[in-house]
Gaussian input, Z-matrix of N, CA and C with variables (Angstrom, degrees):
# hf/3-21g

backbone

0 1
 N
 C     1     B1
 C     2     B2     1     A1
 N     3     B3     2     A2     1     D1
 C     4     B4     3     A3     2     D2
 C     5     B5     4     A4     3     D3
 N     6     B6     5     A5     4     D4
 C     7     B7     6     A6     5     D5
 C     8     B8     7     A7     6     D6
 N     9     B9     8     A8     7     D7
 C    10    B10     9     A9     8     D8
 C    11    B11    10    A10     9     D9
 N    12    B12    11    A11    10    D10
 C    13    B13    12    A12    11    D11
 C    14    B14    13    A13    12    D12
 N    15    B15    14    A14    13    D13
 C    16    B16    15    A15    14    D14
 C    17    B17    16    A16    15    D15
 N    18    B18    17    A17    16    D16
 C    19    B19    18    A18    17    D17
 C    20    B20    19    A19    18    D18
 N    21    B21    20    A20    19    D19
 C    22    B22    21    A21    20    D20
 C    23    B23    22    A22    21    D21
 N    24    B24    23    A23    22    D22
 C    25    B25    24    A24    23    D23
 C    26    B26    25    A25    24    D24
 N    27    B27    26    A26    25    D25
 C    28    B28    27    A27    26    D26
 C    29    B29    28    A28    27    D27
 N    30    B30    29    A29    28    D28
 C    31    B31    30    A30    29    D29
 C    32    B32    31    A31    30    D30
 N    33    B33    32    A32    31    D31
 C    34    B34    33    A33    32    D32
 C    35    B35    34    A34    33    D33
 N    36    B36    35    A35    34    D34
 C    37    B37    36    A36    35    D35
 C    38    B38    37    A37    36    D36
 N    39    B39    38    A38    37    D37
 C    40    B40    39    A39    38    D38
 C    41    B41    40    A40    39    D39
 N    42    B42    41    A41    40    D40
 C    43    B43    42    A42    41    D41
 C    44    B44    43    A43    42    D42
 N    45    B45    44    A44    43    D43
 C    46    B46    45    A45    44    D44
 C    47    B47    46    A46    45    D45
 N    48    B48    47    A47    46    D46
 C    49    B49    48    A48    47    D47
 C    50    B50    49    A49    48    D48
 N    51    B51    50    A50    49    D49
 C    52    B52    51    A51    50    D50
 C    53    B53    52    A52    51    D51
 N    54    B54    53    A53    52    D52
 C    55    B55    54    A54    53    D53
 C    56    B56    55    A55    54    D54
 N    57    B57    56    A56    55    D55
 C    58    B58    57    A57    56    D56
 C    59    B59    58    A58    57    D57
 N    60    B60    59    A59    58    D58
 C    61    B61    60    A60    59    D59
 C    62    B62    61    A61    60    D60
 N    63    B63    62    A62    61    D61
 C    64    B64    63    A63    62    D62
 C    65    B65    64    A64    63    D63
 N    66    B66    65    A65    64    D64
 C    67    B67    66    A66    65    D65
 C    68    B68    67    A67    66    D66
 N    69    B69    68    A68    67    D67
 C    70    B70    69    A69    68    D68
 C    71    B71    70    A70    69    D69
 N    72    B72    71    A71    70    D70
 C    73    B73    72    A72    71    D71
 C    74    B74    73    A73    72    D72
 N    75    B75    74    A74    73    D73
 C    76    B76    75    A75    74    D74
 C    77    B77    76    A76    75    D75
 N    78    B78    77    A77    76    D76
 C    79    B79    78    A78    77    D77
 C    80    B80    79    A79    78    D78
 N    81    B81    80    A80    79    D79
 C    82    B82    81    A81    80    D80
 C    83    B83    82    A82    81    D81
 N    84    B84    83    A83    82    D82
 C    85    B85    84    A84    83    D83
 C    86    B86    85    A85    84    D84
 N    87    B87    86    A86    85    D85
 C    88    B88    87    A87    86    D86
 C    89    B89    88    A88    87    D87
 N    90    B90    89    A89    88    D88
 C    91    B91    90    A90    89    D89
 C    92    B92    91    A91    90    D90
 N    93    B93    92    A92    91    D91
 C    94    B94    93    A93    92    D92
 C    95    B95    94    A94    93    D93
 N    96    B96    95    A95    94    D94
 C    97    B97    96    A96    95    D95
 C    98    B98    97    A97    96    D96
 N    99    B99    98    A98    97    D97
 C   100   B100    99    A99    98    D98
 C   101   B101   100   A100    99    D99
 N   102   B102   101   A101   100   D100
 C   103   B103   102   A102   101   D101
 C   104   B104   103   A103   102   D102
 N   105   B105   104   A104   103   D103
 C   106   B106   105   A105   104   D104
 C   107   B107   106   A106   105   D105
 N   108   B108   107   A107   106   D106
 C   109   B109   108   A108   107   D107
 C   110   B110   109   A109   108   D108
 N   111   B111   110   A110   109   D109
 C   112   B112   111   A111   110   D110
 C   113   B113   112   A112   111   D111
 N   114   B114   113   A113   112   D112
 C   115   B115   114   A114   113   D113
 C   116   B116   115   A115   114   D114
 N   117   B117   116   A116   115   D115
 C   118   B118   117   A117   116   D116
 C   119   B119   118   A118   117   D117
 N   120   B120   119   A119   118   D118
 C   121   B121   120   A120   119   D119
 C   122   B122   121   A121   120   D120
 N   123   B123   122   A122   121   D121
 C   124   B124   123   A123   122   D122
 C   125   B125   124   A124   123   D123
 N   126   B126   125   A125   124   D124
 C   127   B127   126   A126   125   D125
 C   128   B128   127   A127   126   D126
 N   129   B129   128   A128   127   D127
 C   130   B130   129   A129   128   D128
 C   131   B131   130   A130   129   D129
 N   132   B132   131   A131   130   D130
 C   133   B133   132   A132   131   D131
 C   134   B134   133   A133   132   D132
 N   135   B135   134   A134   133   D133
 C   136   B136   135   A135   134   D134
 C   137   B137   136   A136   135   D135
 N   138   B138   137   A137   136   D136
 C   139   B139   138   A138   137   D137
 C   140   B140   139   A139   138   D138
 N   141   B141   140   A140   139   D139
 C   142   B142   141   A141   140   D140
 C   143   B143   142   A142   141   D141
 N   144   B144   143   A143   142   D142
 C   145   B145   144   A144   143   D143
 C   146   B146   145   A145   144   D144
 N   147   B147   146   A146   145   D145
 C   148   B148   147   A147   146   D146
 C   149   B149   148   A148   147   D147
 N   150   B150   149   A149   148   D148
 C   151   B151   150   A150   149   D149
 C   152   B152   151   A151   150   D150
 N   153   B153   152   A152   151   D151
 C   154   B154   153   A153   152   D152
 C   155   B155   154   A154   153   D153
 N   156   B156   155   A155   154   D154
 C   157   B157   156   A156   155   D155
 C   158   B158   157   A157   156   D156
 N   159   B159   158   A158   157   D157
 C   160   B160   159   A159   158   D158
 C   161   B161   160   A160   159   D159
 N   162   B162   161   A161   160   D160
 C   163   B163   162   A162   161   D161
 C   164   B164   163   A163   162   D162
 N   165   B165   164   A164   163   D163
 C   166   B166   165   A165   164   D164
 C   167   B167   166   A166   165   D165
 N   168   B168   167   A167   166   D166
 C   169   B169   168   A168   167   D167
 C   170   B170   169   A169   168   D168
 N   171   B171   170   A170   169   D169
 C   172   B172   171   A171   170   D170
 C   173   B173   172   A172   171   D171
 N   174   B174   173   A173   172   D172
 C   175   B175   174   A174   173   D173
 C   176   B176   175   A175   174   D174
 N   177   B177   176   A176   175   D175
 C   178   B178   177   A177   176   D176
 C   179   B179   178   A178   177   D177
 N   180   B180   179   A179   178   D178
 C   181   B181   180   A180   179   D179
 C   182   B182   181   A181   180   D180
 N   183   B183   182   A182   181   D181
 C   184   B184   183   A183   182   D182
 C   185   B185   184   A184   183   D183
 N   186   B186   185   A185   184   D184
 C   187   B187   186   A186   185   D185
 C   188   B188   187   A187   186   D186
 N   189   B189   188   A188   187   D187
 C   190   B190   189   A189   188   D188
 C   191   B191   190   A190   189   D189
 N   192   B192   191   A191   190   D190
 C   193   B193   192   A192   191   D191
 C   194   B194   193   A193   192   D192
 N   195   B195   194   A194   193   D193
 C   196   B196   195   A195   194   D194
 C   197   B197   196   A196   195   D195
 N   198   B198   197   A197   196   D196
 C   199   B199   198   A198   197   D197
 C   200   B200   199   A199   198   D198
 N   201   B201   200   A200   199   D199
 C   202   B202   201   A201   200   D200
 C   203   B203   202   A202   201   D201
 N   204   B204   203   A203   202   D202
 C   205   B205   204   A204   203   D203
 C   206   B206   205   A205   204   D204
 N   207   B207   206   A206   205   D205
 C   208   B208   207   A207   206   D206
 C   209   B209   208   A208   207   D207
 N   210   B210   209   A209   208   D208
 C   211   B211   210   A210   209   D209
 C   212   B212   211   A211   210   D210
 N   213   B213   212   A212   211   D211
 C   214   B214   213   A213   212   D212
 C   215   B215   214   A214   213   D213
 N   216   B216   215   A215   214   D214
 C   217   B217   216   A216   215   D215
 C   218   B218   217   A217   216   D216
 N   219   B219   218   A218   217   D217
 C   220   B220   219   A219   218   D218
 C   221   B221   220   A220   219   D219
 N   222   B222   221   A221   220   D220
 C   223   B223   222   A222   221   D221
 C   224   B224   223   A223   222   D222
 N   225   B225   224   A224   223   D223
 C   226   B226   225   A225   224   D224
 C   227   B227   226   A226   225   D225
 N   228   B228   227   A227   226   D226
 C   229   B229   228   A228   227   D227
 C   230   B230   229   A229   228   D228
 N   231   B231   230   A230   229   D229
 C   232   B232   231   A231   230   D230
 C   233   B233   232   A232   231   D231
 N   234   B234   233   A233   232   D232
 C   235   B235   234   A234   233   D233
 C   236   B236   235   A235   234   D234
 N   237   B237   236   A236   235   D235
 C   238   B238   237   A237   236   D236
 C   239   B239   238   A238   237   D237
 N   240   B240   239   A239   238   D238
 C   241   B241   240   A240   239   D239
 C   242   B242   241   A241   240   D240
 N   243   B243   242   A242   241   D241
 C   244   B244   243   A243   242   D242
 C   245   B245   244   A244   243   D243
 N   246   B246   245   A245   244   D244
 C   247   B247   246   A246   245   D245
 C   248   B248   247   A247   246   D246
 N   249   B249   248   A248   247   D247
 C   250   B250   249   A249   248   D248
 C   251   B251   250   A250   249   D249
 N   252   B252   251   A251   250   D250
 C   253   B253   252   A252   251   D251
 C   254   B254   253   A253   252   D252
 N   255   B255   254   A254   253   D253
 C   256   B256   255   A255   254   D254
 C   257   B257   256   A256   255   D255

   B1=1.4829
   B2=1.5262
   B3=1.2572
   B4=1.5040
   B5=1.4890
   B6=1.3879
   B7=1.4600
   B8=1.5342
   B9=1.2976
   B10=1.4940
   B11=1.6040
   B12=1.3090
   B13=1.5181
   B14=1.5822
   B15=1.3932
   B16=1.4432
   B17=1.5372
   B18=1.3362
   B19=1.4633
   B20=1.5175
   B21=1.3179
   B22=1.4880
   B23=1.5138
   B24=1.3143
   B25=1.4734
   B26=1.4998
   B27=1.3924
   B28=1.4435
   B29=1.5332
   B30=1.3299
   B31=1.4784
   B32=1.5420
   B33=1.3400
   B34=1.4387
   B35=1.5746
   B36=1.3294
   B37=1.5211
   B38=1.4977
   B39=1.2905
   B40=1.4189
   B41=1.4936
   B42=1.3489
   B43=1.4304
   B44=1.5350
   B45=1.3075
   B46=1.4513
   B47=1.5004
   B48=1.3438
   B49=1.5501
   B50=1.4995
   B51=1.3579
   B52=1.4880
   B53=1.4929
   B54=1.3900
   B55=1.4120
   B56=1.4912
   B57=1.3189
   B58=1.4780
   B59=1.5242
   B60=1.3539
   B61=1.4776
   B62=1.5513
   B63=1.2952
   B64=1.5284
   B65=1.5639
   B66=1.3885
   B67=1.3368
   B68=1.6227
   B69=1.2968
   B70=1.5149
   B71=1.4858
   B72=1.3533
   B73=1.4494
   B74=1.4343
   B75=1.2646
   B76=1.4760
   B77=1.5025
   B78=1.3010
   B79=1.4786
   B80=1.5867
   B81=1.3013
   B82=1.3720
   B83=1.5758
   B84=1.2874
   B85=1.4219
   B86=1.5086
   B87=1.3438
   B88=1.4768
   B89=1.5385
   B90=1.3439
   B91=1.5445
   B92=1.5713
   B93=1.3236
   B94=1.4560
   B95=1.5473
   B96=1.4186
   B97=1.4509
   B98=1.5334
   B99=1.2791
   B100=1.4569
   B101=1.5049
   B102=1.3706
   B103=1.3940
   B104=1.5491
   B105=1.3045
   B106=1.5005
   B107=1.5146
   B108=1.3013
   B109=1.3955
   B110=1.4875
   B111=1.3603
   B112=1.4690
   B113=1.5075
   B114=1.3430
   B115=1.5116
   B116=1.5306
   B117=1.3162
   B118=1.4815
   B119=1.5662
   B120=1.3645
   B121=1.4195
   B122=1.5404
   B123=1.2673
   B124=1.5007
   B125=1.5401
   B126=1.3867
   B127=1.4708
   B128=1.5228
   B129=1.3686
   B130=1.3974
   B131=1.5278
   B132=1.3701
   B133=1.4321
   B134=1.5583
   B135=1.3430
   B136=1.4598
   B137=1.5122
   B138=1.2936
   B139=1.4341
   B140=1.5331
   B141=1.3704
   B142=1.4294
   B143=1.5351
   B144=1.3294
   B145=1.5383
   B146=1.5145
   B147=1.3380
   B148=1.4476
   B149=1.5397
   B150=1.3363
   B151=1.4573
   B152=1.4633
   B153=1.3565
   B154=1.4041
   B155=1.5052
   B156=1.3140
   B157=1.4845
   B158=1.5290
   B159=1.3150
   B160=1.4599
   B161=1.5359
   B162=1.3201
   B163=1.4423
   B164=1.5194
   B165=1.3240
   B166=1.4841
   B167=1.5332
   B168=1.2927
   B169=1.4004
   B170=1.5795
   B171=1.2964
   B172=1.5342
   B173=1.4941
   B174=1.3401
   B175=1.4247
   B176=1.5167
   B177=1.3658
   B178=1.4483
   B179=1.6021
   B180=1.2502
   B181=1.4821
   B182=1.5596
   B183=1.3881
   B184=1.4315
   B185=1.5744
   B186=1.3758
   B187=1.4723
   B188=1.5677
   B189=1.3069
   B190=1.4650
   B191=1.4982
   B192=1.3168
   B193=1.4797
   B194=1.4610
   B195=1.3613
   B196=1.3893
   B197=1.5455
   B198=1.4008
   B199=1.4408
   B200=1.4954
   B201=1.3193
   B202=1.4871
   B203=1.5270
   B204=1.3227
   B205=1.4782
   B206=1.5085
   B207=1.3530
   B208=1.4190
   B209=1.4977
   B210=1.3770
   B211=1.4863
   B212=1.5226
   B213=1.2628
   B214=1.4256
   B215=1.4974
   B216=1.2975
   B217=1.5266
   B218=1.5455
   B219=1.2815
   B220=1.4630
   B221=1.5075
   B222=1.3509
   B223=1.5012
   B224=1.5045
   B225=1.3503
   B226=1.4015
   B227=1.5067
   B228=1.3099
   B229=1.4756
   B230=1.5170
   B231=1.3784
   B232=1.4609
   B233=1.5531
   B234=1.3363
   B235=1.5257
   B236=1.4801
   B237=1.3360
   B238=1.4570
   B239=1.5272
   B240=1.3000
   B241=1.4619
   B242=1.5751
   B243=1.3481
   B244=1.4780
   B245=1.5106
   B246=1.3111
   B247=1.4434
   B248=1.5418
   B249=1.2667
   B250=1.5172
   B251=1.4548
   B252=1.2787
   B253=1.4914
   B254=1.5268
   B255=1.2494
   B256=1.4317
   B257=1.4979
   A1=108.44
   A2=109.96
   A3=119.41
   A4=109.53
   A5=117.84
   A6=121.65
   A7=108.81
   A8=115.62
   A9=121.44
   A10=106.67
   A11=112.91
   A12=115.90
   A13=111.26
   A14=118.30
   A15=118.66
   A16=109.17
   A17=116.74
   A18=120.29
   A19=110.95
   A20=116.31
   A21=120.59
   A22=113.94
   A23=118.02
   A24=119.84
   A25=112.96
   A26=114.60
   A27=117.99
   A28=111.62
   A29=117.58
   A30=120.78
   A31=108.76
   A32=119.59
   A33=123.76
   A34=108.67
   A35=118.67
   A36=122.18
   A37=107.64
   A38=122.34
   A39=123.49
   A40=109.11
   A41=121.27
   A42=123.55
   A43=111.28
   A44=119.33
   A45=123.22
   A46=113.11
   A47=117.34
   A48=119.23
   A49=107.96
   A50=116.53
   A51=120.83
   A52=111.57
   A53=119.91
   A54=120.38
   A55=111.99
   A56=118.24
   A57=120.34
   A58=111.29
   A59=117.68
   A60=120.67
   A61=111.27
   A62=114.32
   A63=119.02
   A64=108.10
   A65=119.02
   A66=120.93
   A67=111.74
   A68=114.61
   A69=117.42
   A70=110.74
   A71=118.66
   A72=120.91
   A73=111.62
   A74=121.63
   A75=128.51
   A76=111.15
   A77=116.61
   A78=121.59
   A79=110.14
   A80=118.52
   A81=124.14
   A82=113.55
   A83=121.00
   A84=119.57
   A85=113.37
   A86=116.44
   A87=121.02
   A88=111.21
   A89=113.61
   A90=116.79
   A91=109.44
   A92=116.20
   A93=117.12
   A94=115.35
   A95=116.52
   A96=116.45
   A97=114.40
   A98=117.16
   A99=123.49
   A100=113.11
   A101=117.59
   A102=122.15
   A103=114.30
   A104=112.95
   A105=119.14
   A106=114.05
   A107=121.12
   A108=125.79
   A109=109.79
   A110=118.48
   A111=121.20
   A112=106.87
   A113=114.47
   A114=123.91
   A115=107.50
   A116=122.47
   A117=119.82
   A118=112.06
   A119=117.36
   A120=119.30
   A121=111.06
   A122=118.72
   A123=123.23
   A124=107.10
   A125=113.72
   A126=114.93
   A127=110.75
   A128=120.57
   A129=123.91
   A130=113.60
   A131=114.99
   A132=118.82
   A133=113.36
   A134=113.37
   A135=118.98
   A136=110.48
   A137=117.85
   A138=122.66
   A139=109.85
   A140=116.04
   A141=121.17
   A142=111.10
   A143=114.27
   A144=116.13
   A145=110.22
   A146=115.84
   A147=120.64
   A148=110.58
   A149=116.08
   A150=119.33
   A151=108.73
   A152=122.75
   A153=122.91
   A154=110.16
   A155=120.01
   A156=123.77
   A157=108.26
   A158=119.08
   A159=121.03
   A160=114.45
   A161=111.36
   A162=114.45
   A163=114.16
   A164=116.86
   A165=119.87
   A166=110.80
   A167=119.06
   A168=119.93
   A169=113.92
   A170=115.10
   A171=120.97
   A172=108.64
   A173=119.36
   A174=121.51
   A175=111.76
   A176=116.62
   A177=117.95
   A178=109.77
   A179=116.28
   A180=119.30
   A181=111.26
   A182=116.36
   A183=118.71
   A184=109.11
   A185=114.24
   A186=116.24
   A187=109.92
   A188=116.75
   A189=119.70
   A190=111.25
   A191=117.73
   A192=121.92
   A193=112.59
   A194=119.05
   A195=123.39
   A196=110.20
   A197=116.58
   A198=121.39
   A199=111.47
   A200=116.00
   A201=120.96
   A202=111.51
   A203=115.23
   A204=121.94
   A205=112.46
   A206=117.78
   A207=121.39
   A208=116.53
   A209=114.69
   A210=119.06
   A211=112.45
   A212=116.93
   A213=118.89
   A214=109.40
   A215=115.06
   A216=118.70
   A217=106.29
   A218=114.72
   A219=120.19
   A220=114.11
   A221=119.02
   A222=114.87
   A223=113.57
   A224=121.99
   A225=118.01
   A226=112.08
   A227=118.33
   A228=120.61
   A229=110.33
   A230=116.93
   A231=120.26
   A232=111.26
   A233=113.31
   A234=117.54
   A235=109.16
   A236=123.63
   A237=126.62
   A238=110.69
   A239=118.62
   A240=124.10
   A241=105.98
   A242=110.85
   A243=114.97
   A244=109.01
   A245=115.30
   A246=123.11
   A247=113.05
   A248=114.35
   A249=121.10
   A250=105.15
   A251=124.10
   A252=127.03
   A253=110.66
   A254=116.65
   A255=118.80
   A256=112.93
   D1=132.98
   D2=-177.68
   D3=-102.49
   D4=127.58
   D5=-180.00
   D6=-97.90
   D7=147.30
   D8=173.67
   D9=-76.04
   D10=161.28
   D11=-179.78
   D12=-59.86
   D13=-33.33
   D14=178.54
   D15=-66.17
   D16=-42.36
   D17=-179.17
   D18=-64.55
   D19=-41.43
   D20=172.66
   D21=-57.25
   D22=-46.12
   D23=178.20
   D24=-64.84
   D25=-37.27
   D26=-179.79
   D27=-70.34
   D28=-36.61
   D29=176.66
   D30=-67.60
   D31=-42.56
   D32=-179.66
   D33=-61.13
   D34=-42.77
   D35=179.87
   D36=-68.11
   D37=-38.86
   D38=179.59
   D39=-66.66
   D40=-41.18
   D41=173.95
   D42=-59.61
   D43=-42.78
   D44=176.66
   D45=-63.09
   D46=-37.23
   D47=175.41
   D48=-65.31
   D49=-47.07
   D50=-179.03
   D51=-56.66
   D52=-48.04
   D53=-178.12
   D54=-68.81
   D55=-37.61
   D56=176.63
   D57=-63.04
   D58=-42.34
   D59=176.59
   D60=-60.53
   D61=-42.35
   D62=-175.64
   D63=-68.90
   D64=-46.84
   D65=-175.03
   D66=-71.31
   D67=-49.19
   D68=-177.88
   D69=-76.73
   D70=-33.71
   D71=-179.99
   D72=-62.73
   D73=-47.58
   D74=-178.91
   D75=-67.98
   D76=-33.73
   D77=-176.69
   D78=-97.90
   D79=-2.05
   D80=-179.30
   D81=-54.71
   D82=-46.73
   D83=-179.49
   D84=-64.14
   D85=-28.99
   D86=176.77
   D87=-80.33
   D88=-34.44
   D89=-175.75
   D90=-79.40
   D91=-36.74
   D92=-167.78
   D93=-112.68
   D94=8.63
   D95=178.84
   D96=-67.15
   D97=-20.35
   D98=-178.40
   D99=-71.22
   D100=-12.29
   D101=176.81
   D102=-94.97
   D103=14.52
   D104=177.45
   D105=79.88
   D106=17.61
   D107=-179.63
   D108=-87.79
   D109=142.49
   D110=168.95
   D111=-76.33
   D112=176.88
   D113=-171.97
   D114=-61.33
   D115=-54.39
   D116=-175.74
   D117=-61.72
   D118=-38.58
   D119=179.88
   D120=-70.18
   D121=-34.53
   D122=-178.72
   D123=-70.53
   D124=-39.96
   D125=179.59
   D126=-67.69
   D127=-37.96
   D128=176.18
   D129=-61.16
   D130=-43.57
   D131=175.78
   D132=-63.24
   D133=-41.37
   D134=176.83
   D135=-61.27
   D136=-38.68
   D137=-176.75
   D138=-66.15
   D139=-43.34
   D140=179.13
   D141=-67.69
   D142=-45.96
   D143=179.73
   D144=-63.28
   D145=-39.48
   D146=-176.50
   D147=-64.44
   D148=-40.23
   D149=-179.48
   D150=-66.37
   D151=-40.72
   D152=-179.66
   D153=-70.07
   D154=-40.91
   D155=-178.20
   D156=-66.39
   D157=-46.47
   D158=176.94
   D159=-56.65
   D160=-48.12
   D161=179.88
   D162=-63.43
   D163=-41.64
   D164=-179.97
   D165=-70.52
   D166=-34.85
   D167=177.35
   D168=-64.04
   D169=-46.98
   D170=177.08
   D171=-63.76
   D172=-43.44
   D173=-177.96
   D174=-63.98
   D175=-39.26
   D176=178.46
   D177=-69.72
   D178=-37.20
   D179=176.99
   D180=-63.22
   D181=-40.50
   D182=-178.69
   D183=-68.15
   D184=-38.49
   D185=-177.96
   D186=-66.51
   D187=-41.76
   D188=179.10
   D189=-65.16
   D190=-37.18
   D191=175.36
   D192=-65.00
   D193=-43.49
   D194=-177.97
   D195=-67.28
   D196=-42.96
   D197=176.94
   D198=-57.80
   D199=-44.61
   D200=-177.11
   D201=-64.62
   D202=-36.62
   D203=178.57
   D204=-73.90
   D205=-36.53
   D206=-178.78
   D207=-72.91
   D208=-21.53
   D209=175.80
   D210=-64.93
   D211=137.94
   D212=175.69
   D213=-90.07
   D214=149.86
   D215=-173.79
   D216=-85.36
   D217=166.29
   D218=-176.15
   D219=-62.74
   D220=-43.71
   D221=176.94
   D222=-61.76
   D223=-29.30
   D224=177.56
   D225=-71.25
   D226=-33.66
   D227=175.66
   D228=-65.72
   D229=-41.33
   D230=-177.60
   D231=-66.93
   D232=-36.58
   D233=178.48
   D234=-66.29
   D235=-29.89
   D236=-175.24
   D237=-77.10
   D238=-19.82
   D239=-177.74
   D240=-76.50
   D241=127.40
   D242=179.19
   D243=-100.45
   D244=130.30
   D245=179.86
   D246=-96.09
   D247=125.26
   D248=-177.01
   D249=-98.78
   D250=103.61
   D251=179.02
   D252=-96.69
   D253=150.29
   D254=176.31
   D255=-98.68

């Protein structure tokens, strides 16, 4: 099955959300207990923060990758320059 670029980006962002939820959600009680939260509240805050961090990390990675790919290389630019000789 072939995925379109939009589907690939959506799957990658979903994977980032899932990984962020797993990492921050499991470590939420340890990370957020200093704010006076009990274990379920700290896990919920960790889950929300992890989802946001995971999404943003993958989104930033995809943007950098797309920007790098959209840039033209130096030989392409030099080939596009027309020289007018006499």
